Phi, psi and omega in degrees: 000136177242117179197151174253002179281119185300317180297318179295319178297319179298317179297315180300318179295322179296329180258018173066033172267139175288136184238135172240138172259186183301315180295318178297324179292318178296315179298318179298315181298319178293312183301326183260013173075015179285325176229157176280168177302316181297319178295318180297315179296323177296319177299317179297322180296332182279340186304315181300339180270005178257181177279354180284127179259121175226132182296149177304325179296314178296322179295318177297318179297317179295318179298315180298318180298316181291320180296332180279344182285000000 
């Protein structure tokens, strides 16, 4: 399941479904060669200009994870 809605993620976890949020999806795509490191970092840079709210700390952590891959 792919969602950034907290309530939906909680329900999915309760019924043992694997959940990815937007950051997890970008990391997954990079890890599996769907996007390049540069493309993944570019996607992360665009997130603050969307309606999706992600804390700066989480964004830094995701960026660090992708840069290490």
